Each structure stands twice: as C-alpha cells, then as structure tokens.
C-alpha positions as a Markdown table, in Angstrom:
| # | Residue | x | y | z |
|---|---|---|---|---|
| 1 | Met | 40.0 | 79.7 | 59.6 |
| 2 | Leu | 43.4 | 80.4 | 61.0 |
| 3 | Ala | 44.0 | 84.1 | 60.2 |
| 4 | Ala | 47.8 | 83.8 | 60.7 |
| 5 | Glu | 48.0 | 81.5 | 57.7 |
| 6 | Thr | 46.0 | 83.5 | 55.2 |
| 7 | Asp | 48.9 | 85.5 | 53.8 |
| 8 | Lys | 50.4 | 82.3 | 52.4 |
| 9 | His | 51.0 | 81.8 | 48.7 |
| 10 | Ile | 50.0 | 78.4 | 47.2 |
| 11 | Leu | 50.6 | 76.9 | 43.8 |
| 12 | Ile | 48.4 | 74.1 | 42.5 |
| 13 | Val | 50.0 | 72.1 | 39.7 |
| 14 | Asp | 47.4 | 69.8 | 38.2 |
| 15 | Arg | 46.5 | 68.7 | 34.7 |
| 16 | Asp | 42.9 | 68.1 | 35.8 |
| 17 | Val | 41.2 | 71.6 | 35.7 |
| 18 | Ala | 37.9 | 70.1 | 37.0 |
| 19 | Cys | 39.8 | 69.0 | 40.1 |
| 20 | Ala | 42.0 | 72.0 | 40.5 |
| 21 | Glu | 39.4 | 74.7 | 40.1 |
| 22 | Pro | 37.2 | 73.8 | 43.1 |
| 23 | Leu | 40.3 | 73.4 | 45.2 |
| 24 | Arg | 41.6 | 76.9 | 44.1 |
| 25 | Gln | 38.2 | 78.4 | 44.9 |
| 26 | Lys | 38.1 | 76.8 | 48.3 |
| 27 | Leu | 41.6 | 77.9 | 49.2 |
| 28 | Ser | 40.9 | 81.4 | 47.9 |
| 29 | Glu | 37.8 | 81.6 | 50.1 |
| 30 | Ala | 40.0 | 80.7 | 53.0 |
| 31 | Gly | 42.2 | 83.7 | 52.3 |
| 32 | Phe | 45.2 | 82.1 | 50.6 |
| 33 | Arg | 46.8 | 83.5 | 47.4 |
| 34 | Val | 46.4 | 80.7 | 44.9 |
| 35 | Gln | 47.8 | 80.1 | 41.4 |
| 36 | Val | 46.9 | 77.1 | 39.2 |
| 37 | Phe | 49.3 | 75.6 | 36.6 |
| 38 | Thr | 48.5 | 72.8 | 34.2 |
| 39 | Asp | 52.1 | 72.6 | 32.9 |
| 40 | Gly | 54.9 | 71.3 | 35.0 |
| 41 | Ala | 57.7 | 73.4 | 33.3 |
| 42 | Ala | 55.7 | 76.6 | 33.8 |
| 43 | Ala | 55.1 | 75.7 | 37.4 |
| 44 | Ile | 58.8 | 75.2 | 38.0 |
| 45 | Asn | 59.6 | 78.6 | 36.4 |
| 46 | Ala | 57.0 | 80.3 | 38.6 |
| 47 | Val | 58.5 | 78.7 | 41.7 |
| 48 | Ile | 61.9 | 80.0 | 40.7 |
| 49 | Glu | 60.6 | 83.5 | 40.0 |
| 50 | Gln | 58.5 | 83.8 | 43.2 |
| 51 | Pro | 58.8 | 80.9 | 45.6 |
| 52 | Pro | 55.5 | 80.1 | 47.2 |
| 53 | His | 54.9 | 78.7 | 50.7 |
| 54 | Leu | 53.2 | 75.5 | 49.4 |
| 55 | Val | 53.0 | 73.6 | 46.2 |
| 56 | Met | 50.2 | 71.1 | 45.7 |
| 57 | Val | 51.2 | 68.9 | 42.7 |
| 58 | Asp | 49.4 | 66.1 | 40.8 |
| 59 | Trp | 51.4 | 62.9 | 40.8 |
| 60 | Asn | 51.3 | 62.5 | 37.0 |
| 61 | Met | 51.7 | 65.6 | 34.9 |
| 62 | Pro | 51.7 | 65.3 | 31.1 |
| 63 | Gly | 55.3 | 65.5 | 29.8 |
| 64 | Phe | 56.7 | 64.9 | 33.2 |
| 65 | Val | 57.4 | 61.9 | 35.3 |
| 66 | Ser | 56.4 | 62.6 | 38.9 |
| 67 | Leu | 60.0 | 62.3 | 40.1 |
| 68 | Glu | 61.3 | 64.8 | 37.5 |
| 69 | Leu | 58.6 | 67.4 | 38.4 |
| 70 | Ile | 59.1 | 67.1 | 42.2 |
| 71 | Glu | 62.9 | 67.1 | 42.0 |
| 72 | Gly | 62.6 | 70.1 | 39.7 |
| 73 | Leu | 60.5 | 71.9 | 42.3 |
| 74 | Arg | 63.0 | 70.9 | 45.1 |
| 75 | Arg | 66.0 | 72.2 | 43.0 |
| 76 | Ala | 64.4 | 75.5 | 42.2 |
| 77 | His | 66.3 | 78.4 | 43.7 |
| 78 | Asn | 65.4 | 79.5 | 47.3 |
| 79 | Thr | 62.9 | 76.6 | 48.0 |
| 80 | Arg | 64.6 | 75.0 | 51.0 |
| 81 | Lys | 61.5 | 75.7 | 53.1 |
| 82 | Leu | 59.0 | 75.0 | 50.3 |
| 83 | Arg | 56.2 | 72.8 | 51.5 |
| 84 | Leu | 54.9 | 70.1 | 49.1 |
| 85 | Ile | 51.6 | 68.1 | 49.0 |
| 86 | Ile | 51.1 | 65.4 | 46.4 |
| 87 | Leu | 47.6 | 64.9 | 45.0 |
| 88 | Ser | 47.2 | 61.5 | 43.4 |
| 89 | Ala | 44.6 | 59.0 | 42.3 |
| 90 | Leu | 47.2 | 56.3 | 43.2 |
| 91 | Ala | 46.4 | 55.0 | 46.6 |
| 92 | Ala | 48.6 | 51.9 | 46.9 |
| 93 | Glu | 51.0 | 51.9 | 49.9 |
| 94 | His | 54.1 | 51.8 | 47.7 |
| 95 | Asp | 52.9 | 54.9 | 45.8 |
| 96 | Ile | 52.4 | 56.8 | 49.1 |
| 97 | Val | 55.7 | 55.7 | 50.5 |
| 98 | Thr | 57.5 | 56.7 | 47.2 |
| 99 | Gly | 55.8 | 60.2 | 47.3 |
| 100 | Leu | 56.8 | 60.8 | 50.9 |
| 101 | Ser | 60.3 | 59.5 | 50.2 |
| 102 | Leu | 60.7 | 62.2 | 47.6 |
| 103 | Gly | 60.2 | 64.8 | 50.3 |
| 104 | Ala | 56.5 | 65.5 | 50.2 |
| 105 | Asp | 55.0 | 66.8 | 53.4 |
| 106 | Asp | 51.7 | 65.1 | 52.8 |
| 107 | Tyr | 50.1 | 62.7 | 50.2 |
| 108 | Ile | 46.4 | 63.1 | 49.5 |
| 109 | Thr | 44.5 | 60.6 | 47.4 |
| 110 | Lys | 41.8 | 61.5 | 44.9 |
| 111 | Pro | 38.9 | 61.9 | 45.1 |
| 112 | Phe | 39.2 | 63.9 | 48.3 |
| 113 | Ser | 37.1 | 66.0 | 50.6 |
| 114 | Leu | 37.8 | 69.7 | 50.1 |
| 115 | Arg | 37.3 | 70.4 | 53.8 |
| 116 | Glu | 39.8 | 67.7 | 54.7 |
| 117 | Val | 42.3 | 69.1 | 52.2 |
| 118 | Ile | 42.0 | 72.6 | 53.7 |
| 119 | Ala | 42.6 | 71.2 | 57.2 |
| 120 | Arg | 45.7 | 69.4 | 56.0 |
| 121 | Val | 47.0 | 72.5 | 54.2 |
| 122 | Tyr | 46.6 | 74.4 | 57.5 |
| 123 | Ala | 48.5 | 71.7 | 59.3 |
| 124 | Val | 51.4 | 71.7 | 56.8 |
| 125 | Leu | 51.7 | 75.4 | 56.8 |
| 126 | Arg | 51.6 | 75.6 | 60.6 |
| 127 | Asp | 54.8 | 73.4 | 60.5 |
| 128 | Tyr | 56.4 | 76.0 | 58.2 |
| 129 | Ser | 56.6 | 78.6 | 60.9 |
| 130 | His | 57.4 | 76.1 | 63.7 |
| 131 | Asp | 60.5 | 74.6 | 62.1 |
| 132 | Ala | 62.8 | 77.6 | 62.8 |
| 133 | Lys | 62.0 | 77.3 | 66.5 |
| 134 | His | 62.3 | 73.5 | 66.7 |
| 135 | Pro | 64.9 | 72.4 | 64.1 |
| 136 | Ala | 65.2 | 68.9 | 65.7 |
| 137 | Val | 64.0 | 66.9 | 68.7 |
| 138 | Cys | 65.6 | 63.7 | 69.9 |
| 139 | Ile | 64.3 | 61.3 | 72.6 |
| 140 | Asp | 66.2 | 58.1 | 73.4 |
| 141 | Gly | 67.6 | 57.8 | 69.9 |
| 142 | Leu | 64.4 | 58.7 | 68.1 |
| 143 | Thr | 65.2 | 61.8 | 66.2 |
| 144 | Leu | 62.8 | 64.1 | 64.2 |
| 145 | Glu | 64.4 | 66.8 | 62.0 |
| 146 | Ser | 61.9 | 69.5 | 61.1 |
| 147 | Gly | 64.1 | 71.1 | 58.5 |
| 148 | Thr | 64.3 | 67.9 | 56.4 |
| 149 | Asn | 61.1 | 66.1 | 57.6 |
| 150 | Arg | 63.3 | 63.1 | 58.4 |
| 151 | Val | 62.6 | 60.7 | 61.3 |
| 152 | Thr | 65.3 | 58.2 | 62.3 |
| 153 | Ala | 65.5 | 55.6 | 65.0 |
| 154 | Arg | 69.1 | 55.1 | 66.2 |
| 155 | Gly | 70.2 | 56.1 | 62.7 |
| 156 | Gln | 67.6 | 54.0 | 60.8 |
| 157 | Leu | 65.3 | 56.1 | 58.5 |
| 158 | Ile | 61.6 | 55.7 | 59.2 |
| 159 | Thr | 59.1 | 56.6 | 56.4 |
| 160 | Leu | 55.9 | 58.3 | 57.6 |
| 161 | Arg | 52.9 | 59.7 | 55.8 |
| 162 | Gly | 52.4 | 63.5 | 56.4 |
| 163 | Ile | 49.8 | 63.1 | 59.1 |
| 164 | Glu | 51.8 | 60.4 | 60.9 |
| 165 | Tyr | 54.8 | 62.7 | 60.8 |
| 166 | Arg | 52.9 | 65.7 | 62.2 |
| 167 | Leu | 51.2 | 63.6 | 64.9 |
| 168 | Leu | 54.6 | 62.2 | 66.0 |
| 169 | Lys | 56.2 | 65.7 | 65.8 |
| 170 | Phe | 53.5 | 67.2 | 68.0 |
| 171 | Leu | 53.7 | 64.5 | 70.6 |
| 172 | Met | 57.5 | 64.6 | 70.7 |
| 173 | Leu | 57.6 | 68.3 | 71.1 |
| 174 | His | 55.2 | 68.0 | 74.0 |
| 175 | Ala | 56.7 | 64.9 | 75.5 |
| 176 | Gly | 55.1 | 64.0 | 78.9 |
| 177 | Cys | 52.0 | 66.0 | 78.2 |
| 178 | Thr | 48.6 | 64.3 | 77.7 |
| 179 | Phe | 46.2 | 65.4 | 75.0 |
| 180 | Asn | 42.6 | 64.3 | 74.4 |
| 181 | Arg | 41.4 | 63.6 | 70.9 |
| 182 | Ala | 39.8 | 67.0 | 70.3 |
| 183 | Gln | 43.0 | 68.7 | 71.2 |
| 184 | Leu | 45.0 | 66.5 | 68.9 |
| 185 | Leu | 42.5 | 67.1 | 66.0 |
| 186 | Ser | 42.8 | 70.8 | 66.5 |
| 187 | Ser | 46.6 | 70.9 | 66.9 |
| 188 | Val | 47.6 | 68.2 | 64.3 |
| 189 | Trp | 44.8 | 68.2 | 61.8 |
| 190 | Gly | 44.2 | 71.9 | 62.1 |
| 191 | Thr | 40.5 | 71.7 | 62.8 |
| 192 | Asp | 38.2 | 70.5 | 65.5 |
| 193 | Arg | 35.2 | 70.0 | 63.1 |
| 194 | Asp | 34.2 | 67.7 | 60.3 |
| 195 | Ile | 36.7 | 64.9 | 61.2 |
| 196 | Asp | 35.6 | 62.1 | 63.5 |
| 197 | Glu | 37.7 | 61.8 | 66.7 |
| 198 | Arg | 38.2 | 58.1 | 65.9 |
| 199 | Thr | 40.5 | 59.3 | 63.2 |
| 200 | Val | 43.0 | 60.1 | 66.0 |
| 201 | Asp | 42.8 | 56.5 | 67.3 |
| 202 | Val | 43.3 | 55.0 | 63.8 |
| 203 | Asn | 46.4 | 57.2 | 63.1 |
| 204 | Val | 47.9 | 56.5 | 66.6 |
| 205 | Gln | 47.6 | 52.8 | 65.9 |
| 206 | Arg | 49.2 | 53.2 | 62.5 |
| 207 | Leu | 52.0 | 55.2 | 64.0 |
| 208 | Arg | 52.6 | 52.6 | 66.7 |
| 209 | Lys | 52.8 | 49.9 | 64.1 |
| 210 | Ile | 55.4 | 51.8 | 62.2 |
| 211 | Leu | 57.4 | 52.5 | 65.3 |
| 212 | Ser | 57.2 | 48.9 | 66.5 |
| 213 | Glu | 60.0 | 47.7 | 64.1 |
| 214 | Pro | 62.7 | 49.9 | 65.7 |
| 215 | Gly | 61.1 | 49.3 | 69.2 |
| 216 | Tyr | 59.4 | 52.6 | 69.9 |
| 217 | Glu | 55.7 | 51.7 | 69.9 |
| 218 | Ser | 55.5 | 51.8 | 73.7 |
| 219 | Tyr | 56.6 | 55.5 | 73.7 |
| 220 | Ile | 53.1 | 56.5 | 72.6 |
| 221 | Gln | 51.1 | 56.0 | 75.8 |
| 222 | Thr | 47.3 | 55.6 | 76.1 |
| 223 | Val | 45.9 | 57.5 | 79.1 |
| 224 | Arg | 42.6 | 55.7 | 79.6 |
| 225 | Gly | 39.6 | 57.9 | 79.6 |
| 226 | Phe | 41.5 | 60.9 | 78.3 |
| 227 | Gly | 43.9 | 60.5 | 75.3 |
| 228 | Tyr | 47.5 | 60.0 | 74.4 |
| 229 | Arg | 51.0 | 61.2 | 75.3 |
| 230 | Phe | 54.6 | 60.6 | 74.2 |
| 231 | Ala | 57.0 | 59.4 | 77.0 |
| 232 | Ala | 59.8 | 57.0 | 77.5 |
| 233 | Pro | 58.5 | 53.7 | 79.1 |
| 234 | Ala | 60.7 | 54.1 | 82.1 |
| 235 | Thr | 59.1 | 57.4 | 83.0 |
| 236 | Ala | 55.6 | 57.0 | 81.6 |
| 237 | Arg | 52.7 | 56.0 | 83.7 |
| 238 | Val | 49.5 | 54.8 | 82.0 |
| 239 | Glu | 46.5 | 56.0 | 84.0 |
C-alpha cells in the first residue's frame, strides 16, 4: 500500500451494489475514504458539494446516458483535477475509445480483479499529484499534456487507454532512461506483485502500434536483456 495516497476521497457510482460493495470494502481496507452512490444525480450533487479525488463510474446508470453522467461530473464546480475511471461490462474497442475520449483516465472492464483495480487506482491517483509539476512534455512534436490527459502528434490527437497513457507519460518524463519490466510495473501499474511482467511487453506493443500511424513507434526502444526506454531514433542506441 502507498501510504501517501490513503488520504484520498473516492466516489463509486454504480447501480450494481453486488459489484460496488466488494470494491468499496477493498478500497476502504487500503485506507481510502469511499462513498457509494447508485443514483447518478445524487453522485453529481455530492461531487459539487465536496469534490473527491477520484470518481469510479458505471458506464450505464439507470436514468442517465453515460455521456450525460460523465459530462455532468466534469461540469461540476471545482472538478478540474477530478480523476475519472469508467467501470463497464462493455469491452468492445469502440466503447473503450469512446470512454477515454470523454476524458476518463482509465477504462476497466467487468468482471475485474479487485487487486488489479486497486493497482490502477493507485496509478491514476499518483498522476494527480504529478500533474502540477509536469504540466506538459514535448519531444520532437509528440506532446503529452498532463492537465488535460491529451496526447498529440504534430497536432494530431492520439487516443490512448489509461494504462497506455500512463506508460507513455512515464517513459517520456524519463526520456533516455532505461527501465526493466519490474520497475515499469511498480512505477506505471503501481505494484510489483500480482501482475505478470509480460503485461509490460503486451502494452508496449500496443503503444507502439498506436504510435506507428503518426510515425513515433521507433521512439520506444527495446534494450535487449533489460527493458525499455523512450528516445528519439537519432540519439537512441539499442543495446
């Protein structure tokens, strides 16, 4: 557990109490202050009254379309830094892309592992405190804006899932440095346990594929026998 994060306030907005209650219990055991709402309007009012650090919202709340609920949370007073994780049984690529395009920091499909969710909560909240120090980073026309969670390549918007965004952000902030898989798991996923190190390889490949369209796939370098680093091809050296 990361003690520095345990003063954080989390709202869970989910119609499915059977899903929300185990998550609430696990987050509470980790030291977070957690509230659960089964009604979208009540959740928005709670956010306005006392903005939390993170909202975890079900994609389809009764009486709300997902877009209305998420936009309502984003419009709520004083929520510029509000972190948002979508929980959803919809796992199609276009659903994930739509959710992230609405400004979600991560998209987690149901059913999910509670341990994985906790790790991803830590990672999203870690970004919360880092954004003020690193509002934006730009390397050769590839720009990552922490304040808005936007990534652009020479002005072209790139859509990333939460974990892909955090992986790219970490590598870009430490451009030129090489990290092994265990270090990336600890720094990006927020844990060094319970997640196979091959997860790093899979997500690096996904990120490279996404970056290939604007021509940045070669910026994520493989250091054979050790791990990965981010560097411009002209200055990078694959070992």
